[in-house]
C-alpha positions as CSV (number, residue, x, y, z in Angstrom):
1,M,-4.6,7.4,4.2
2,P,-3.5,4.7,6.3
3,Y,-0.7,2.7,4.8
4,V,0.7,3.0,1.5
5,I,2.4,0.8,-0.7
6,T,5.7,2.3,-2.0
7,E,7.8,1.4,-5.0
8,R,9.8,-0.7,-3.3
9,C,7.0,-3.3,-4.1
10,V,7.8,-2.9,-8.0
11,G,8.6,-6.0,-9.3
12,Q,8.2,-7.8,-6.2
13,K,4.3,-8.4,-5.7
14,D,5.0,-11.3,-3.3
15,K,1.8,-10.8,-1.8
16,S,2.2,-11.9,1.8
17,C,0.3,-9.2,2.6
18,V,-2.8,-10.0,0.2
19,E,-2.7,-13.4,2.2
20,V,-3.2,-11.4,6.2
21,C,-5.5,-8.6,5.3
22,P,-8.7,-9.0,7.0
23,V,-10.4,-6.6,4.7
24,D,-9.2,-7.4,1.0
25,C,-8.0,-4.0,0.6
26,I,-4.6,-4.7,-1.1
27,H,-5.4,-4.7,-5.0
28,D,-2.6,-5.4,-7.9
29,A,-1.9,-2.7,-9.6
30,G,0.0,-3.8,-12.1
31,E,3.5,-3.6,-11.1
32,Q,3.2,-3.7,-7.4
33,M,-0.1,-3.7,-5.0
34,M,-2.1,-1.1,-3.6
35,I,-3.7,-0.6,-0.2
36,D,-7.3,1.2,-1.0
37,P,-7.8,3.9,1.0
38,I,-11.2,3.7,1.9
39,E,-11.2,0.3,2.2
40,C,-8.0,-0.5,4.7
41,V,-8.5,-0.6,8.3
42,D,-5.5,0.6,9.5
43,C,-4.6,-3.0,11.2
44,G,-1.4,-3.2,10.3
45,A,-1.5,-6.3,9.5
46,C,0.2,-6.3,6.4
47,V,3.5,-4.4,7.4
48,P,5.2,-7.3,9.2
49,V,4.7,-10.0,6.7
50,C,6.1,-7.4,3.7
51,P,9.4,-8.8,2.2
52,V,10.9,-5.9,0.5
53,D,9.7,-3.4,3.7
54,A,7.3,-1.3,1.4
55,I,4.4,-0.9,3.5
56,F,3.9,2.7,5.7
57,T,2.0,4.9,7.2
58,E,1.0,7.9,5.3
59,V,2.8,10.2,7.4
60,D,6.0,7.4,7.6
61,V,6.4,7.2,3.9
62,P,10.5,7.5,3.3
63,A,11.4,11.0,1.7
64,G,11.7,10.5,-2.0
65,D,8.7,7.9,-2.1
66,E,6.1,9.9,-1.7
67,G,4.8,9.6,-5.1
68,S,3.6,6.6,-3.7
69,I,0.7,8.4,-1.8
70,T,-0.4,10.2,-5.4
71,A,-0.5,6.7,-7.1
72,A,-2.3,5.2,-4.6
73,R,-4.6,7.9,-4.4
74,T,-5.3,7.9,-8.7
75,F,-5.3,4.7,-8.9
76,F,-8.5,4.3,-6.7
77,D,-9.8,7.5,-7.5
78,T,-9.8,9.1,-4.1
79,E,-7.8,12.1,-4.7
80,S,-9.4,14.3,-2.6
81,L,-9.1,12.2,0.9
């Protein structure tokens, strides 16, 4: 999974990330936005525009936010990745 949007996005949903994504892999998941791990091309364009610093590479997701990885995999039905 290239990039993950963490729980910092909950209640924010600024959608700046959606506007800059070249492959439209960021989707509204209700309380927050989520990045489709299959569609993401790992470009990182979304990271600097996030006003709440909620987007990380999977390996850099802060301790305590690992549930965001599982949530994205469940939302996109890609648990086996």
